[in-house]
mmCIF file as gemmi writes it, N, C-alpha and C atoms, coordinates in Angstrom:
data_model
loop_
_atom_site.group_PDB
_atom_site.id
_atom_site.type_symbol
_atom_site.label_atom_id
_atom_site.label_alt_id
_atom_site.label_comp_id
_atom_site.label_asym_id
_atom_site.label_entity_id
_atom_site.label_seq_id
_atom_site.pdbx_PDB_ins_code
_atom_site.Cartn_x
_atom_site.Cartn_y
_atom_site.Cartn_z
_atom_site.occupancy
_atom_site.B_iso_or_equiv
_atom_site.pdbx_formal_charge
_atom_site.auth_seq_id
_atom_site.auth_asym_id
_atom_site.pdbx_PDB_model_num
ATOM 1 N N . MET Axp A 1 ? -92.229 -11.945 -15.852 1 0 ? 1 A 1
ATOM 2 C CA . MET Axp A 1 ? -93.283 -11.961 -15.189 1 0 ? 1 A 1
ATOM 3 C C . MET Axp A 1 ? -94.626 -12.675 -15.731 1 0 ? 1 A 1
ATOM 4 N N . ALA Axp A 2 ? -95.369 -13.457 -14.769 1 0 ? 2 A 1
ATOM 5 C CA . ALA Axp A 2 ? -96.273 -14.406 -15.039 1 0 ? 2 A 1
ATOM 6 C C . ALA Axp A 2 ? -97.823 -13.794 -14.499 1 0 ? 2 A 1
ATOM 7 N N . ARG Axp A 3 ? -98.545 -13.845 -15.505 1 0 ? 3 A 1
ATOM 8 C CA . ARG Axp A 3 ? -100.023 -13.509 -14.969 1 0 ? 3 A 1
ATOM 9 C C . ARG Axp A 3 ? -100.36 -14.508 -14.456 1 0 ? 3 A 1
ATOM 10 N N . GLY Axp A 4 ? -101.188 -14.31 -13.111 1 0 ? 4 A 1
ATOM 11 C CA . GLY Axp A 4 ? -101.837 -15.229 -12.231 1 0 ? 4 A 1
ATOM 12 C C . GLY Axp A 4 ? -103.045 -14.941 -11.892 1 0 ? 4 A 1
ATOM 13 N N . PHE Axp A 5 ? -104.003 -15.854 -12.087 1 0 ? 5 A 1
ATOM 14 C CA . PHE Axp A 5 ? -105.638 -15.318 -11.874 1 0 ? 5 A 1
ATOM 15 C C . PHE Axp A 5 ? -105.986 -15.967 -10.684 1 0 ? 5 A 1
ATOM 16 N N . THR Axp A 6 ? -105.294 -16.851 -9.914 1 0 ? 6 A 1
ATOM 17 C CA . THR Axp A 6 ? -105.687 -17.553 -8.635 1 0 ? 6 A 1
ATOM 18 C C . THR Axp A 6 ? -104.37 -17.554 -7.801 1 0 ? 6 A 1
ATOM 19 N N . GLN Axp A 7 ? -103.889 -16.212 -7.619 1 0 ? 7 A 1
ATOM 20 C CA . GLN Axp A 7 ? -102.877 -15.773 -6.849 1 0 ? 7 A 1
ATOM 21 C C . GLN Axp A 7 ? -103.472 -15.927 -5.281 1 0 ? 7 A 1
ATOM 22 N N . ARG Axp A 8 ? -102.452 -16.038 -4.401 1 0 ? 8 A 1
ATOM 23 C CA . ARG Axp A 8 ? -102.543 -15.782 -3.039 1 0 ? 8 A 1
ATOM 24 C C . ARG Axp A 8 ? -101.355 -15.172 -2.481 1 0 ? 8 A 1
ATOM 25 N N . GLU Axp A 9 ? -102.192 -14.469 -1.461 1 0 ? 9 A 1
ATOM 26 C CA . GLU Axp A 9 ? -100.555 -13.584 -0.691 1 0 ? 9 A 1
ATOM 27 C C . GLU Axp A 9 ? -100.152 -14.476 0.414 1 0 ? 9 A 1
ATOM 28 N N . VAL Axp A 10 ? -98.661 -14.218 -0.064 1 0 ? 10 A 1
ATOM 29 C CA . VAL Axp A 10 ? -97.489 -14.896 0.837 1 0 ? 10 A 1
ATOM 30 C C . VAL Axp A 10 ? -96.594 -13.874 1.213 1 0 ? 10 A 1
ATOM 31 N N . TYR Axp A 11 ? -96.189 -14.322 2.631 1 0 ? 11 A 1
ATOM 32 C CA . TYR Axp A 11 ? -95.244 -13.345 3.418 1 0 ? 11 A 1
ATOM 33 C C . TYR Axp A 11 ? -93.952 -13.86 3.358 1 0 ? 11 A 1
ATOM 34 N N . TYR Axp A 12 ? -93.342 -13.332 2.4 1 0 ? 12 A 1
ATOM 35 C CA . TYR Axp A 12 ? -91.761 -13.942 2.137 1 0 ? 12 A 1
ATOM 36 C C . TYR Axp A 12 ? -91.03 -13.129 3.3 1 0 ? 12 A 1
ATOM 37 N N . ASN Axp A 13 ? -91.285 -12.193 3.663 1 0 ? 13 A 1
ATOM 38 C CA . ASN Axp A 13 ? -90.365 -11.283 4.695 1 0 ? 13 A 1
ATOM 39 C C . ASN Axp A 13 ? -90.555 -11.962 6.073 1 0 ? 13 A 1
ATOM 40 N N . ASN Axp A 14 ? -91.41 -12.876 6.111 1 0 ? 14 A 1
ATOM 41 C CA . ASN Axp A 14 ? -91.4 -13.326 7.697 1 0 ? 14 A 1
ATOM 42 C C . ASN Axp A 14 ? -90.877 -14.824 7.645 1 0 ? 14 A 1
ATOM 43 N N . VAL Axp A 15 ? -89.52 -14.802 7.578 1 0 ? 15 A 1
ATOM 44 C CA . VAL Axp A 15 ? -88.688 -15.654 7.566 1 0 ? 15 A 1
ATOM 45 C C . VAL Axp A 15 ? -88.036 -16.132 8.642 1 0 ? 15 A 1
ATOM 46 N N . SER Axp A 16 ? -87.158 -17.365 9.187 1 0 ? 16 A 1
ATOM 47 C CA . SER Axp A 16 ? -86.066 -17.345 10.165 1 0 ? 16 A 1
ATOM 48 C C . SER Axp A 16 ? -85.24 -18.498 9.423 1 0 ? 16 A 1
ATOM 49 N N . SER Axp A 17 ? -84.331 -18.317 10.595 1 0 ? 17 A 1
ATOM 50 C CA . SER Axp A 17 ? -83.072 -19.22 9.948 1 0 ? 17 A 1
ATOM 51 C C . SER Axp A 17 ? -82.579 -20.187 10.916 1 0 ? 17 A 1
ATOM 52 N N . PRO Axp A 18 ? -83.354 -21.54 10.504 1 0 ? 18 A 1
ATOM 53 C CA . PRO Axp A 18 ? -82.813 -22.457 11.546 1 0 ? 18 A 1
ATOM 54 C C . PRO Axp A 18 ? -81.315 -22.728 11.668 1 0 ? 18 A 1
ATOM 55 N N . MET Axp A 19 ? -80.976 -23.071 12.843 1 0 ? 19 A 1
ATOM 56 C CA . MET Axp A 19 ? -79.768 -23.393 13.35 1 0 ? 19 A 1
ATOM 57 C C . MET Axp A 19 ? -79.536 -24.714 13.429 1 0 ? 19 A 1
ATOM 58 N N . VAL Axp A 20 ? -78.329 -25.32 13.238 1 0 ? 20 A 1
ATOM 59 C CA . VAL Axp A 20 ? -78.038 -26.848 13.596 1 0 ? 20 A 1
ATOM 60 C C . VAL Axp A 20 ? -76.458 -26.908 14.235 1 0 ? 20 A 1
ATOM 61 N N . LYS Axp A 21 ? -76.287 -27.865 15.403 1 0 ? 21 A 1
ATOM 62 C CA . LYS Axp A 21 ? -75.113 -28.105 15.555 1 0 ? 21 A 1
ATOM 63 C C . LYS Axp A 21 ? -74.401 -28.726 14.68 1 0 ? 21 A 1
ATOM 64 N N . HIS Axp A 22 ? -72.902 -28.324 14.824 1 0 ? 22 A 1
ATOM 65 C CA . HIS Axp A 22 ? -71.859 -28.86 14.238 1 0 ? 22 A 1
ATOM 66 C C . HIS Axp A 22 ? -71.885 -30.443 14.657 1 0 ? 22 A 1
ATOM 67 N N . LYS Axp A 23 ? -72.129 -31.099 15.61 1 0 ? 23 A 1
ATOM 68 C CA . LYS Axp A 23 ? -72.109 -32.269 15.663 1 0 ? 23 A 1
ATOM 69 C C . LYS Axp A 23 ? -73.005 -33.122 14.903 1 0 ? 23 A 1
ATOM 70 N N . SER Axp A 24 ? -74.507 -32.347 14.737 1 0 ? 24 A 1
ATOM 71 C CA . SER Axp A 24 ? -75.612 -32.973 13.984 1 0 ? 24 A 1
ATOM 72 C C . SER Axp A 24 ? -74.936 -33.149 12.472 1 0 ? 24 A 1
ATOM 73 N N . ILE Axp A 25 ? -74.124 -32.138 12.323 1 0 ? 25 A 1
ATOM 74 C CA . ILE Axp A 25 ? -73.722 -32.498 10.741 1 0 ? 25 A 1
ATOM 75 C C . ILE Axp A 25 ? -72.665 -33.343 10.657 1 0 ? 25 A 1
ATOM 76 N N . TRP Axp A 26 ? -71.69 -33.391 11.596 1 0 ? 26 A 1
ATOM 77 C CA . TRP Axp A 26 ? -70.822 -34.264 11.502 1 0 ? 26 A 1
ATOM 78 C C . TRP Axp A 26 ? -71.309 -35.902 11.54 1 0 ? 26 A 1
ATOM 79 N N . MET Axp A 27 ? -72.489 -36.008 12.476 1 0 ? 27 A 1
ATOM 80 C CA . MET Axp A 27 ? -73.084 -37.159 12.463 1 0 ? 27 A 1
ATOM 81 C C . MET Axp A 27 ? -73.864 -37.652 11.277 1 0 ? 27 A 1
ATOM 82 N N . LEU Axp A 28 ? -74.449 -36.846 10.777 1 0 ? 28 A 1
ATOM 83 C CA . LEU Axp A 28 ? -75.197 -37.118 9.492 1 0 ? 28 A 1
ATOM 84 C C . LEU Axp A 28 ? -73.855 -37.436 8.213 1 0 ? 28 A 1
ATOM 85 N N . LEU Axp A 29 ? -72.923 -36.885 8.157 1 0 ? 29 A 1
ATOM 86 C CA . LEU Axp A 29 ? -71.712 -36.946 7.2 1 0 ? 29 A 1
ATOM 87 C C . LEU Axp A 29 ? -71.157 -38.267 7.358 1 0 ? 29 A 1
ATOM 88 N N . ALA Axp A 30 ? -71.132 -38.859 8.699 1 0 ? 30 A 1
ATOM 89 C CA . ALA Axp A 30 ? -70.534 -40.158 9.104 1 0 ? 30 A 1
ATOM 90 C C . ALA Axp A 30 ? -71.526 -40.816 8.596 1 0 ? 30 A 1
ATOM 91 N N . MET Axp A 31 ? -72.959 -40.887 8.948 1 0 ? 31 A 1
ATOM 92 C CA . MET Axp A 31 ? -73.517 -41.921 8.419 1 0 ? 31 A 1
ATOM 93 C C . MET Axp A 31 ? -73.762 -42.19 6.958 1 0 ? 31 A 1
ATOM 94 N N . VAL Axp A 32 ? -73.652 -41.303 6.226 1 0 ? 32 A 1
ATOM 95 C CA . VAL Axp A 32 ? -73.413 -41.307 4.958 1 0 ? 32 A 1
ATOM 96 C C . VAL Axp A 32 ? -72.598 -41.924 4.352 1 0 ? 32 A 1
ATOM 97 N N . VAL Axp A 33 ? -71.291 -41.545 4.711 1 0 ? 33 A 1
ATOM 98 C CA . VAL Axp A 33 ? -70.078 -42.385 4.53 1 0 ? 33 A 1
ATOM 99 C C . VAL Axp A 33 ? -70.326 -43.997 4.996 1 0 ? 33 A 1
ATOM 100 N N . GLU Axp A 34 ? -70.777 -44.279 6.056 1 0 ? 34 A 1
ATOM 101 C CA . GLU Axp A 34 ? -70.625 -45.536 6.746 1 0 ? 34 A 1
ATOM 102 C C . GLU Axp A 34 ? -71.686 -46.348 5.935 1 0 ? 34 A 1
ATOM 103 N N . LEU Axp A 35 ? -73.013 -45.926 5.327 1 0 ? 35 A 1
ATOM 104 C CA . LEU Axp A 35 ? -73.85 -46.512 4.898 1 0 ? 35 A 1
ATOM 105 C C . LEU Axp A 35 ? -73.943 -46.5 3.158 1 0 ? 35 A 1
ATOM 106 N N . ASN Axp A 36 ? -72.728 -45.736 2.921 1 0 ? 36 A 1
ATOM 107 C CA . ASN Axp A 36 ? -72.565 -45.414 1.528 1 0 ? 36 A 1
ATOM 108 C C . ASN Axp A 36 ? -73.659 -45.22 0.504 1 0 ? 36 A 1
ATOM 109 N N . LEU Axp A 37 ? -74.25 -44.055 1.417 1 0 ? 37 A 1
ATOM 110 C CA . LEU Axp A 37 ? -75.676 -43.305 0.614 1 0 ? 37 A 1
ATOM 111 C C . LEU Axp A 37 ? -74.87 -42.144 0.03 1 0 ? 37 A 1
ATOM 112 N N . LYS Axp A 38 ? -76.03 -41.485 -0.885 1 0 ? 38 A 1
ATOM 113 C CA . LYS Axp A 38 ? -75.785 -40.199 -1.56 1 0 ? 38 A 1
ATOM 114 C C . LYS Axp A 38 ? -76.44 -39.282 -0.856 1 0 ? 38 A 1
ATOM 115 N N . LEU Axp A 39 ? -75.668 -38.049 -0.849 1 0 ? 39 A 1
ATOM 116 C CA . LEU Axp A 39 ? -76.015 -36.775 -0.257 1 0 ? 39 A 1
ATOM 117 C C . LEU Axp A 39 ? -76.16 -35.932 -1.308 1 0 ? 39 A 1
ATOM 118 N N . GLU Axp A 40 ? -77.367 -35.412 -1.39 1 0 ? 40 A 1
ATOM 119 C CA . GLU Axp A 40 ? -77.625 -34.105 -2.163 1 0 ? 40 A 1
ATOM 120 C C . GLU Axp A 40 ? -78.051 -32.704 -1.147 1 0 ? 40 A 1
ATOM 121 N N . GLN Axp A 41 ? -77.733 -31.721 -1.949 1 0 ? 41 A 1
ATOM 122 C CA . GLN Axp A 41 ? -78.035 -30.342 -1.301 1 0 ? 41 A 1
ATOM 123 C C . GLN Axp A 41 ? -78.937 -29.527 -2.275 1 0 ? 41 A 1
ATOM 124 N N . ILE Axp A 42 ? -80.075 -28.804 -1.974 1 0 ? 42 A 1
ATOM 125 C CA . ILE Axp A 42 ? -80.634 -27.867 -2.767 1 0 ? 42 A 1
ATOM 126 C C . ILE Axp A 42 ? -80.815 -26.604 -1.921 1 0 ? 42 A 1
ATOM 127 N N . ALA Axp A 43 ? -81.143 -25.671 -2.646 1 0 ? 43 A 1
ATOM 128 C CA . ALA Axp A 43 ? -80.978 -24.016 -2.227 1 0 ? 43 A 1
ATOM 129 C C . ALA Axp A 43 ? -82.494 -24.199 -1.641 1 0 ? 43 A 1
ATOM 130 N N . VAL Axp A 44 ? -82.52 -23.63 -0.107 1 0 ? 44 A 1
ATOM 131 C CA . VAL Axp A 44 ? -83.705 -23.604 0.56 1 0 ? 44 A 1
ATOM 132 C C . VAL Axp A 44 ? -84.627 -22.459 -0.245 1 0 ? 44 A 1
ATOM 133 N N . LYS Axp A 45 ? -84.028 -21.537 -0.707 1 0 ? 45 A 1
ATOM 134 C CA . LYS Axp A 45 ? -84.885 -20.324 -1.471 1 0 ? 45 A 1
ATOM 135 C C . LYS Axp A 45 ? -85.424 -20.583 -2.53 1 0 ? 45 A 1
ATOM 136 N N . ALA Axp A 46 ? -84.834 -21.638 -3.344 1 0 ? 46 A 1
ATOM 137 C CA . ALA Axp A 46 ? -85.383 -22.159 -4.515 1 0 ? 46 A 1
ATOM 138 C C . ALA Axp A 46 ? -86.096 -23.736 -4.215 1 0 ? 46 A 1
ATOM 139 N N . ALA Axp A 47 ? -86.465 -23.896 -3.086 1 0 ? 47 A 1
ATOM 140 C CA . ALA Axp A 47 ? -87.012 -25.59 -3.072 1 0 ? 47 A 1
ATOM 141 C C . ALA Axp A 47 ? -88.445 -25.426 -3.7 1 0 ? 47 A 1
ATOM 142 N N . SER Axp A 48 ? -89.067 -24.429 -3.795 1 0 ? 48 A 1
ATOM 143 C CA . SER Axp A 48 ? -90.449 -24.538 -4.267 1 0 ? 48 A 1
ATOM 144 C C . SER Axp A 48 ? -90.483 -24.747 -5.956 1 0 ? 48 A 1
ATOM 145 N N . LEU Axp A 49 ? -88.974 -24.854 -6.627 1 0 ? 49 A 1
ATOM 146 C CA . LEU Axp A 49 ? -88.888 -24.96 -7.917 1 0 ? 49 A 1
ATOM 147 C C . LEU Axp A 49 ? -88.896 -26.479 -8.101 1 0 ? 49 A 1
ATOM 148 N N . TYR Axp A 50 ? -88.688 -27.338 -6.828 1 0 ? 50 A 1
ATOM 149 C CA . TYR Axp A 50 ? -88.366 -29.033 -6.935 1 0 ? 50 A 1
ATOM 150 C C . TYR Axp A 50 ? -89.716 -29.793 -6.846 1 0 ? 50 A 1
ATOM 151 N N . ARG Axp A 51 ? -90.787 -28.943 -6.404 1 0 ? 51 A 1
ATOM 152 C CA . ARG Axp A 51 ? -92.067 -29.491 -6.359 1 0 ? 51 A 1
ATOM 153 C C . ARG Axp A 51 ? -92.985 -29.437 -7.519 1 0 ? 51 A 1
ATOM 154 N N . ASP Axp A 52 ? -93.2 -30.734 -7.17 1 0 ? 52 A 1
ATOM 155 C CA . ASP Axp A 52 ? -94.352 -31.234 -8.511 1 0 ? 52 A 1
ATOM 156 C C . ASP Axp A 52 ? -96.054 -30.446 -8.447 1 0 ? 52 A 1
ATOM 157 N N . LEU Axp A 53 ? -96.06 -30.011 -9.157 1 0 ? 53 A 1
ATOM 158 C CA . LEU Axp A 53 ? -97.401 -29.322 -9.318 1 0 ? 53 A 1
ATOM 159 C C . LEU Axp A 53 ? -98.537 -30.175 -9.805 1 0 ? 53 A 1
ATOM 160 N N . GLU Axp A 54 ? -99.653 -29.938 -8.977 1 0 ? 54 A 1
ATOM 161 C CA . GLU Axp A 54 ? -101.018 -30.37 -9.092 1 0 ? 54 A 1
ATOM 162 C C . GLU Axp A 54 ? -101.756 -29.892 -10.129 1 0 ? 54 A 1
ATOM 163 N N . GLU Axp A 55 ? -101.599 -28.556 -10.111 1 0 ? 55 A 1
ATOM 164 C CA . GLU Axp A 55 ? -102.296 -27.778 -10.916 1 0 ? 55 A 1
ATOM 165 C C . GLU Axp A 55 ? -101.685 -27.519 -12.353 1 0 ? 55 A 1
ATOM 166 N N . ILE Axp A 56 ? -102.774 -26.988 -13.421 1 0 ? 56 A 1
ATOM 167 C CA . ILE Axp A 56 ? -102.252 -26.715 -14.724 1 0 ? 56 A 1
ATOM 168 C C . ILE Axp A 56 ? -101.883 -25.2 -14.561 1 0 ? 56 A 1
ATOM 169 N N . ILE Axp A 57 ? -100.836 -24.665 -15.231 1 0 ? 57 A 1
ATOM 170 C CA . ILE Axp A 57 ? -100.548 -23.401 -14.917 1 0 ? 57 A 1
ATOM 171 C C . ILE Axp A 57 ? -100.22 -22.672 -16.379 1 0 ? 57 A 1
ATOM 172 N N . TYR Axp A 58 ? -101.272 -21.855 -16.521 1 0 ? 58 A 1
ATOM 173 C CA . TYR Axp A 58 ? -101.269 -20.852 -17.781 1 0 ? 58 A 1
ATOM 174 C C . TYR Axp A 58 ? -100.506 -19.568 -17.452 1 0 ? 58 A 1
ATOM 175 N N . MET Axp A 59 ? -99.401 -19.367 -18.491 1 0 ? 59 A 1
ATOM 176 C CA . MET Axp A 59 ? -98.72 -18.333 -18.618 1 0 ? 59 A 1
ATOM 177 C C . MET Axp A 59 ? -98.877 -17.719 -19.988 1 0 ? 59 A 1
ATOM 178 N N . LYS Axp A 60 ? -98.602 -16.236 -19.92 1 0 ? 60 A 1
ATOM 179 C CA . LYS Axp A 60 ? -98.496 -15.679 -21.17 1 0 ? 60 A 1
ATOM 180 C C . LYS Axp A 60 ? -97.398 -14.589 -21.162 1 0 ? 60 A 1
ATOM 181 N N . GLN Axp A 61 ? -96.662 -14.339 -21.916 1 0 ? 61 A 1
ATOM 182 C CA . GLN Axp A 61 ? -95.36 -13.603 -22.13 1 0 ? 61 A 1
ATOM 183 C C . GLN Axp A 61 ? -95.998 -12.161 -22.229 1 0 ? 61 A 1
ATOM 184 N N . LEU Axp A 62 ? -95.428 -11.116 -21.369 1 0 ? 62 A 1
ATOM 185 C CA . LEU Axp A 62 ? -96.289 -9.613 -21.395 1 0 ? 62 A 1
ATOM 186 C C . LEU Axp A 62 ? -95.638 -9.198 -22.929 1 0 ? 62 A 1
ATOM 187 N N . LYS Axp A 63 ? -96.252 -8.16 -23.312 1 0 ? 63 A 1
ATOM 188 C CA . LYS Axp A 63 ? -95.418 -7.523 -24.406 1 0 ? 63 A 1
ATOM 189 C C . LYS Axp A 63 ? -94.443 -7.13 -24.287 1 0 ? 63 A 1
ATOM 190 N N . GLY Axp A 64 ? -93.578 -6.504 -25.106 1 0 ? 64 A 1
ATOM 191 C CA . GLY Axp A 64 ? -92.292 -5.882 -24.618 1 0 ? 64 A 1
ATOM 192 C C . GLY Axp A 64 ? -91.301 -6.611 -24.235 1 0 ? 64 A 1
ATOM 193 N N . SER Axp A 65 ? -91.548 -7.852 -23.726 1 0 ? 65 A 1
ATOM 194 C CA . SER Axp A 65 ? -90.573 -8.662 -22.739 1 0 ? 65 A 1
ATOM 195 C C . SER Axp A 65 ? -89.477 -9.369 -23.915 1 0 ? 65 A 1
């Protein structure tokens, strides 16, 4: 657990699940193969972990942790 002093309220329960057509996925994969591109995948739930932070984050481990 991190101690945050500039926290803001975020509603994580208000989420939607975007849908994609299978034809779109096949087209994307065909383009990757045809253009010899590199395809990567990340977990959407952890996408915020891949973001560069502009703020300095101060953390302190809680006692007994």
